[in-house]
C-alpha positions as CSV (number, residue, x, y, z in Angstrom):
1,X,-9.5,-46.2,0.7
2,X,-11.9,-46.2,3.7
3,X,-12.3,-43.1,5.9
4,X,-13.7,-43.9,9.3
5,X,-15.9,-41.2,10.8
6,X,-16.3,-41.9,14.5
7,X,-19.3,-40.2,16.1
8,X,-18.8,-39.3,19.7
9,X,-22.1,-37.4,20.5
10,X,-24.6,-38.5,23.1
11,X,-24.8,-38.3,26.9
12,X,-25.4,-42.0,27.7
13,X,-28.1,-40.8,30.2
14,X,-29.5,-44.3,30.6
15,X,-26.2,-45.3,32.2
16,X,-26.4,-42.6,34.9
17,X,-24.9,-42.3,37.5
18,X,-21.7,-43.7,35.8
19,X,-22.2,-41.8,32.6
20,X,-22.5,-38.0,33.0
21,X,-23.0,-35.1,30.5
22,X,-19.4,-34.0,30.8
23,X,-18.0,-37.6,31.1
24,X,-20.3,-39.8,29.0
25,X,-20.1,-43.6,28.4
26,X,-18.0,-43.5,25.3
27,X,-15.0,-42.4,27.3
28,X,-15.4,-44.9,30.1
29,X,-13.6,-48.2,30.5
30,X,-16.2,-50.8,31.5
31,X,-13.5,-53.4,32.5
32,X,-11.8,-54.2,29.2
33,X,-8.7,-52.0,29.6
34,X,-10.0,-49.7,26.8
35,X,-12.8,-47.2,26.7
36,X,-15.7,-47.8,24.2
37,X,-14.2,-45.0,22.1
38,X,-10.8,-46.6,22.0
39,X,-12.3,-49.9,21.1
40,X,-14.0,-48.3,18.1
41,X,-10.8,-46.6,17.0
42,X,-9.0,-50.0,17.3
43,X,-11.8,-51.7,15.3
44,X,-11.5,-49.1,12.5
45,X,-7.7,-49.4,12.5
46,X,-7.8,-53.2,11.8
47,X,-9.4,-52.6,8.4
48,X,-7.2,-52.9,5.3
49,X,-6.5,-49.7,3.4
50,X,-8.0,-47.5,6.1
51,X,-7.2,-43.8,6.7
52,X,-6.6,-42.2,10.1
53,X,-9.9,-41.6,11.8
54,X,-12.0,-38.5,11.6
55,X,-13.6,-37.9,15.0
56,X,-16.7,-35.7,15.5
57,X,-17.3,-34.8,19.1
58,X,-18.8,-32.3,21.5
59,X,-16.4,-29.4,22.2
60,X,-16.6,-30.1,25.9
61,X,-15.1,-33.6,25.3
62,X,-12.2,-32.6,23.1
63,X,-9.4,-33.3,25.5
64,X,-10.8,-36.8,26.4
65,X,-10.7,-37.6,22.6
66,X,-7.2,-36.2,22.2
67,X,-5.8,-37.9,25.2
68,X,-7.3,-41.3,24.5
69,X,-6.0,-41.2,20.9
70,X,-2.6,-40.2,22.2
71,X,-2.6,-43.2,24.5
72,X,-3.2,-45.4,21.5
73,X,-0.6,-43.7,19.4
74,X,-3.2,-42.7,16.8
75,X,-3.6,-39.4,15.0
76,X,-6.5,-38.0,13.1
77,X,-8.8,-35.0,12.6
78,X,-10.9,-34.0,15.6
79,X,-14.0,-31.9,14.6
80,X,-15.8,-30.0,17.4
81,X,-19.5,-29.6,17.4
82,X,-20.5,-26.4,19.2
83,X,-24.0,-27.9,19.8
84,X,-25.4,-31.4,19.2
85,X,-27.4,-31.8,16.0
86,X,-27.7,-35.6,15.9
87,X,-25.9,-37.9,13.5
88,X,-26.7,-36.7,10.0
89,X,-25.0,-33.2,10.4
90,X,-22.0,-34.8,11.9
91,X,-21.6,-37.2,9.0
92,X,-22.3,-34.4,6.5
93,X,-19.4,-32.4,7.9
94,X,-17.1,-35.4,7.5
95,X,-18.3,-36.1,4.0
96,X,-17.7,-32.4,3.0
97,X,-14.2,-32.5,4.5
98,X,-13.3,-35.6,2.3
99,X,-15.3,-34.4,-0.8
100,X,-12.2,-34.0,-3.0
101,X,-10.7,-37.4,-2.2
102,X,-14.1,-39.1,-2.3
103,X,-13.3,-42.2,-0.2
104,X,-15.7,-44.7,1.2
105,X,-16.9,-43.3,4.5
106,X,-17.3,-45.8,7.3
107,X,-19.6,-44.2,10.0
108,X,-19.2,-45.8,13.4
109,X,-20.8,-44.7,16.7
110,X,-18.1,-44.5,19.4
111,X,-20.2,-46.0,22.2
112,X,-21.1,-49.5,20.8
113,X,-19.7,-52.9,21.6
114,X,-18.9,-55.3,18.7
115,X,-17.0,-58.5,19.5
116,X,-15.1,-60.9,17.3
117,X,-14.0,-60.5,13.7
118,X,-17.5,-60.6,12.2
119,X,-17.3,-57.0,11.1
120,X,-14.1,-57.6,9.1
121,X,-15.7,-60.7,7.5
122,X,-18.8,-58.9,6.1
123,X,-17.0,-55.6,5.2
124,X,-16.1,-56.8,1.7
125,X,-19.8,-57.3,0.9
126,X,-20.5,-53.8,2.1
127,X,-17.6,-52.3,0.1
128,X,-19.0,-54.0,-3.1
129,X,-22.4,-52.4,-2.6
130,X,-21.0,-49.0,-1.7
131,X,-18.7,-49.0,-4.7
132,X,-21.8,-49.5,-6.8
133,X,-23.3,-46.3,-5.3
134,X,-25.5,-47.8,-2.6
135,X,-25.7,-46.4,0.9
136,X,-25.1,-49.4,3.1
137,X,-26.3,-49.9,6.6
138,X,-25.4,-52.9,8.9
139,X,-28.1,-55.0,10.4
140,X,-27.6,-57.2,13.5
141,X,-29.3,-60.6,13.8
142,X,-31.5,-60.1,16.9
143,X,-30.7,-62.3,19.9
144,X,-33.9,-61.4,21.9
145,X,-37.0,-59.2,21.7
146,X,-35.3,-55.9,22.5
147,X,-37.4,-52.8,23.0
148,X,-34.5,-50.4,23.3
149,X,-33.2,-50.8,19.8
150,X,-34.4,-49.7,16.3
151,X,-35.0,-52.4,13.7
152,X,-34.5,-52.8,9.9
153,X,-36.7,-55.0,7.7
154,X,-35.0,-56.6,4.8
155,X,-36.5,-56.7,1.3
156,X,-35.3,-58.4,-1.8
157,X,-31.8,-59.9,-2.1
158,X,-29.2,-57.5,-3.6
159,X,-26.0,-59.2,-4.5
160,X,-24.2,-59.6,-1.2
161,X,-26.9,-58.0,0.8
162,X,-30.5,-56.8,0.8
163,X,-32.6,-53.8,0.1
164,X,-34.0,-52.2,3.2
165,X,-37.8,-52.4,3.1
166,X,-38.4,-50.2,6.1
167,X,-36.9,-48.8,9.3
168,X,-38.8,-49.3,12.6
169,X,-38.2,-47.2,15.8
170,X,-37.9,-48.8,19.2
171,X,-41.0,-51.1,19.4
172,X,-43.3,-52.3,22.1
173,X,-42.6,-55.7,23.7
174,X,-45.2,-57.5,21.6
175,X,-44.0,-55.9,18.4
176,X,-40.4,-56.7,19.2
177,X,-41.4,-60.3,19.8
178,X,-43.0,-60.4,16.4
179,X,-39.9,-58.8,14.8
180,X,-37.6,-61.5,16.2
181,X,-39.7,-64.4,15.1
182,X,-40.2,-63.0,11.6
183,X,-36.7,-63.7,10.4
184,X,-36.9,-60.5,8.3
185,X,-36.1,-57.9,11.0
186,X,-32.7,-57.0,12.3
187,X,-31.3,-54.6,14.9
188,X,-30.2,-51.3,13.5
189,X,-26.6,-51.0,14.4
190,X,-26.1,-47.3,13.4
191,X,-23.0,-48.3,11.3
192,X,-23.0,-47.1,7.7
193,X,-20.7,-47.3,4.6
194,X,-21.0,-45.2,1.5
195,X,-19.1,-43.2,-1.0
196,X,-18.8,-39.5,0.1
197,X,-20.1,-38.3,-3.2
198,X,-23.1,-40.7,-3.1
199,X,-24.0,-39.5,0.4
200,X,-23.7,-35.8,-0.5
201,X,-25.7,-36.3,-3.7
202,X,-28.6,-37.9,-1.9
203,X,-28.5,-35.4,0.9
204,X,-28.7,-32.6,-1.6
205,X,-31.9,-34.1,-2.8
206,X,-33.6,-35.0,0.5
207,X,-32.1,-32.5,3.0
208,X,-30.6,-29.5,1.1
209,X,-30.9,-27.1,4.1
210,X,-28.8,-29.5,6.2
211,X,-26.2,-29.7,3.4
212,X,-26.0,-25.9,3.1
213,X,-25.8,-25.3,6.9
214,X,-23.0,-27.8,7.3
215,X,-21.2,-26.4,4.4
216,X,-21.3,-22.9,5.9
217,X,-20.3,-24.2,9.3
218,X,-17.3,-25.9,7.8
219,X,-16.3,-23.0,5.6
220,X,-16.3,-20.7,8.5
221,X,-14.6,-23.1,10.9
222,X,-11.4,-22.2,12.8
223,X,-8.4,-24.2,14.0
224,X,-8.0,-24.4,17.8
225,X,-4.7,-26.2,18.7
226,X,-5.2,-29.6,17.1
227,X,-9.0,-29.2,16.8
228,X,-11.3,-28.0,14.0
229,X,-14.1,-25.8,15.5
230,X,-17.2,-25.6,13.4
231,X,-18.8,-22.1,13.3
232,X,-21.3,-22.0,16.1
233,X,-23.9,-19.8,14.5
234,X,-24.0,-21.7,11.2
235,X,-24.1,-25.1,12.9
236,X,-26.7,-24.1,15.4
237,X,-29.0,-23.2,12.4
238,X,-28.6,-26.7,10.9
239,X,-31.7,-29.0,11.1
240,X,-31.3,-31.7,13.8
241,X,-31.8,-35.2,12.5
242,X,-30.4,-38.7,12.4
243,X,-29.0,-40.3,9.3
244,X,-31.9,-42.7,9.2
245,X,-34.6,-40.0,9.2
246,X,-32.8,-37.4,7.1
247,X,-31.7,-39.8,4.4
248,X,-31.7,-43.6,4.7
249,X,-35.5,-43.9,5.0
250,X,-36.0,-41.6,1.9
251,X,-33.4,-42.8,-0.6
252,X,-33.9,-45.7,-3.0
253,X,-30.2,-46.4,-2.8
254,X,-30.3,-47.9,0.7
255,X,-28.9,-51.4,1.1
256,X,-28.1,-53.6,4.1
257,X,-25.6,-56.3,5.0
258,X,-26.1,-58.5,8.1
259,X,-23.7,-59.1,10.9
260,X,-24.4,-62.6,12.2
261,X,-23.3,-63.5,15.8
262,X,-21.7,-60.1,16.2
263,X,-22.0,-59.8,20.0
264,X,-23.2,-56.3,19.3
265,X,-24.7,-53.9,21.9
266,X,-25.1,-50.2,22.0
267,X,-24.6,-50.5,25.8
268,X,-27.5,-48.1,26.2
269,X,-28.7,-49.3,29.6
270,X,-27.7,-51.3,32.7
271,X,-29.6,-54.2,31.3
272,X,-27.4,-54.2,28.2
273,X,-24.2,-54.1,30.4
274,X,-25.7,-57.0,32.4
275,X,-26.3,-59.0,29.1
276,X,-22.7,-58.8,28.0
277,X,-21.1,-59.2,31.5
278,X,-19.5,-62.3,33.0
279,X,-22.1,-63.9,35.3
280,X,-21.5,-65.9,38.4
281,X,-23.3,-69.1,39.4
282,X,-26.4,-67.1,40.5
283,X,-26.6,-65.1,37.3
284,X,-25.1,-61.9,38.8
285,X,-22.6,-59.5,37.2
286,X,-20.5,-57.6,39.8
287,X,-17.8,-54.9,39.6
288,X,-15.9,-53.5,42.5
289,X,-16.2,-54.2,46.2
290,X,-19.5,-56.1,46.3
291,X,-20.9,-58.6,48.9
292,X,-24.1,-60.5,47.9
293,X,-26.3,-62.8,50.0
294,X,-29.2,-64.7,48.2
295,X,-29.1,-62.4,45.2
296,X,-29.9,-63.6,41.6
297,X,-29.8,-62.2,38.1
298,X,-28.6,-58.7,39.1
299,X,-26.0,-56.2,38.1
300,X,-24.1,-54.6,41.1
301,X,-21.4,-52.0,40.5
302,X,-19.4,-50.4,43.4
303,X,-17.0,-47.6,42.7
304,X,-16.0,-46.0,46.0
305,X,-17.2,-48.2,48.8
306,X,-18.5,-51.6,49.8
307,X,-22.0,-52.4,48.4
308,X,-23.9,-55.2,50.1
309,X,-27.1,-56.6,48.7
310,X,-29.4,-59.2,50.4
311,X,-32.4,-61.2,49.1
312,X,-33.1,-59.5,45.8
313,X,-33.6,-60.7,42.2
314,X,-33.4,-58.9,38.9
315,X,-32.1,-55.5,40.1
316,X,-29.4,-53.0,39.1
317,X,-27.4,-51.3,41.8
318,X,-24.8,-48.7,40.8
319,X,-22.8,-46.8,43.3
320,X,-20.5,-43.8,42.6
321,X,-18.9,-41.4,45.1
322,X,-21.8,-39.0,44.9
323,X,-24.8,-41.0,43.8
324,X,-26.5,-44.5,44.1
325,X,-29.0,-46.0,41.6
326,X,-31.3,-48.9,42.5
327,X,-33.6,-50.1,39.8
328,X,-35.7,-53.1,38.7
329,X,-33.9,-54.6,35.8
330,X,-37.1,-54.5,33.8
331,X,-37.2,-50.7,34.3
332,X,-33.6,-49.7,33.6
333,X,-34.6,-47.9,30.4
334,X,-36.4,-45.4,32.7
335,X,-33.1,-44.3,34.3
336,X,-33.1,-41.7,31.6
337,X,-36.1,-40.0,33.4
338,X,-34.0,-39.6,36.5
339,X,-31.1,-38.2,34.4
340,X,-33.4,-35.7,32.7
341,X,-34.9,-34.6,36.0
342,X,-31.4,-33.9,37.4
343,X,-30.6,-31.9,34.3
344,X,-33.8,-29.9,34.5
345,X,-33.0,-29.1,38.2
346,X,-29.5,-28.1,37.3
347,X,-28.0,-30.7,39.7
348,X,-24.2,-31.2,39.5
349,X,-24.8,-35.0,39.5
350,X,-26.1,-34.7,35.9
351,X,-23.0,-32.9,34.7
352,X,-19.9,-34.6,36.2
353,X,-18.6,-36.8,38.9
354,X,-17.0,-35.6,42.1
355,X,-13.8,-36.3,40.2
356,X,-13.7,-33.8,37.3
357,X,-11.3,-34.2,34.5
358,X,-9.4,-31.4,32.9
359,X,-6.8,-31.5,30.1
360,X,-4.0,-31.1,32.7
361,X,-5.3,-33.7,35.1
362,X,-8.3,-33.8,37.5
363,X,-9.7,-32.5,40.7
364,X,-12.1,-33.9,43.2
365,X,-14.0,-32.1,45.9
366,X,-13.6,-33.9,49.3
367,X,-15.4,-31.5,51.6
368,X,-17.6,-28.4,51.2
369,X,-19.6,-26.1,53.4
370,X,-20.4,-22.4,53.7
371,X,-17.3,-20.3,52.8
372,X,-14.9,-23.2,52.3
373,X,-14.2,-26.1,50.0
374,X,-11.4,-28.8,50.0
375,X,-10.2,-30.3,46.8
376,X,-7.7,-33.0,45.8
377,X,-5.9,-31.9,42.7
378,X,-3.8,-34.1,40.4
379,X,-1.6,-32.5,37.7
380,X,-0.2,-34.9,35.1
381,X,3.6,-34.8,34.4
382,X,4.6,-31.9,32.2
383,X,1.2,-30.2,32.4
384,X,0.2,-26.8,33.7
385,X,-2.9,-24.9,34.7
386,X,-3.8,-21.5,33.2
387,X,-2.3,-18.3,34.6
388,X,-5.3,-17.0,36.4
389,X,-6.8,-15.1,39.3
390,X,-10.0,-15.2,41.4
391,X,-12.1,-12.3,42.6
392,X,-13.9,-14.0,45.6
393,X,-11.7,-16.8,47.0
394,X,-8.3,-17.4,48.4
395,X,-6.5,-20.8,48.1
396,X,-4.1,-22.7,50.3
397,X,-2.0,-25.4,48.5
398,X,-0.3,-28.3,50.3
399,X,1.8,-30.6,48.1
400,X,1.4,-34.3,49.1
401,X,3.2,-36.0,46.2
402,X,5.6,-34.9,43.5
403,X,6.9,-31.4,42.8
404,X,5.0,-28.2,42.1
405,X,6.3,-25.2,40.1
406,X,4.1,-22.3,41.3
407,X,3.6,-18.7,40.2
408,X,2.2,-16.7,43.1
409,X,2.0,-13.0,42.3
410,X,5.6,-11.9,41.6
411,X,7.1,-15.0,43.2
412,X,8.2,-18.2,41.6
413,X,8.2,-21.2,44.0
414,X,9.3,-24.8,43.7
415,X,7.6,-26.9,46.3
416,X,8.0,-30.6,47.2
417,X,6.1,-32.9,49.5
418,X,4.7,-31.4,52.8
419,X,5.4,-27.9,51.6
420,X,2.7,-25.3,51.1
421,X,1.8,-21.8,49.9
422,X,-1.1,-19.3,50.2
423,X,-2.8,-17.6,47.2
424,X,-4.5,-14.4,48.3
425,X,-7.8,-13.2,46.7
426,X,-6.9,-11.4,43.4
427,X,-3.4,-12.8,43.2
428,X,-2.3,-14.0,39.7
429,X,-1.1,-17.5,40.0
430,X,-0.3,-20.7,38.1
431,X,0.4,-24.4,39.0
432,X,2.7,-26.6,37.0
433,X,4.1,-30.1,37.3
434,X,7.8,-30.1,36.1
435,X,8.3,-33.7,37.2
436,X,7.9,-37.1,35.7
437,X,5.3,-38.4,38.2
438,X,1.8,-37.0,38.9
439,X,1.7,-34.0,41.2
440,X,-0.9,-34.3,44.0
441,X,-1.9,-31.5,46.3
442,X,-4.7,-30.5,48.7
443,X,-6.3,-27.2,47.9
444,X,-8.4,-25.4,50.6
445,X,-10.6,-22.6,49.1
446,X,-12.0,-19.9,51.4
447,X,-14.2,-17.0,50.5
448,X,-17.6,-15.6,49.8
449,X,-18.1,-17.5,46.5
450,X,-16.5,-20.8,45.5
451,X,-18.0,-21.4,42.0
452,X,-15.9,-22.7,39.1
453,X,-16.8,-19.6,37.1
454,X,-14.9,-17.3,39.4
455,X,-11.8,-17.3,37.2
456,X,-10.0,-14.8,35.0
457,X,-7.5,-16.4,32.6
458,X,-4.5,-14.5,31.3
459,X,-2.8,-17.4,29.5
460,X,-3.8,-21.0,28.8
461,X,-1.9,-23.6,26.8
462,X,-5.1,-25.4,26.0
463,X,-6.9,-22.4,24.4
464,X,-9.7,-22.3,27.0
465,X,-11.6,-19.1,27.5
466,X,-13.8,-20.1,30.5
467,X,-13.7,-22.5,33.4
468,X,-16.0,-25.1,31.8
469,X,-13.9,-25.8,28.7
């Protein structure tokens, strides 16, 4: 049997402003009808003799994962990382969870694009090597000199694959050119296949502290609704490292199979999205309400308004409701610098969009000034917010669509469209949607402090303890 381990870490900061820390690229649909995470789950599910996926994700993203699996009708274990520790600890936890069954572990990043059936075609070769005790990685035949990817250099032939001679990190442009023309170098896909026992044996030799810390974090884990929460203290003490650095570069059991014509991309930049996009006659990729005049070889994305571009070549323009990015296509890797600056300055634009998703639905701030804020709130059918109160703000609710079941102090109200209620400061209240269509309402907050952390929860069906989870 094959156990997929789907890794959902990462912020996708080079795809800012579309990708944000609390809503990263793996949960975004880039125009295919499915998110990158859902495409990965679907790819894993097409493999013969495959087990339900084991998903490792950031605790902040747990409800995205659960909801997107539910939409697909897929069940599986969801493991929550209290802090990010790169790929090796995440895989180690998965291997320890399946230690007794000892299946083949198929490690798949959740944010990569892989087209066609090439993966299914080469998987038998990888399975043959993994069953013989090798730790198998997947190389991608390079299509161009790419400086944003890591590389693998193949060594001698090994049955249906090759030994890995060496790993190479993201190279300079001239080195990347040399790699592509050598015929021996391949893009490092970050996809792996190995027996759980083989991985744990090698990790015990090359990274024993990581193995011990992950074992302790799993042993002391707790169950939270349908999630498995790793122990925060133990996992925070785990060394932070990738599978490549922690193990694959050190073991003599590393092998590689090659994915030819895979249409693979880690979608790590706007340039990567441009490369895989459908281009018009001028070489442009456009999404949304876009108007171009004398524009060539550019990527233009409009999310909330008309974006017009005149007389430019080789640029990326990305518009969201709260930010606009304009970059030379040759410099799109440097968008990460902007994202890091926003994080350092604690700007909201680094964390989330104006539309913020919650397990019960979403809210969007439409206006804000001193002592007031206006939000548009959407509650999904059958969902409810926590029973809560605020110390510093009052709220006015006006229902514009659907039906609202409201607890307001000692009153229970059932409001329909065009009806409203007032929630005084300190009043215990709750909002529910008992209907079968989304509930939409306008919330007007007034008070001395309007931050999301002004909340005291008394009861929450999602097990949240603070406003950010």
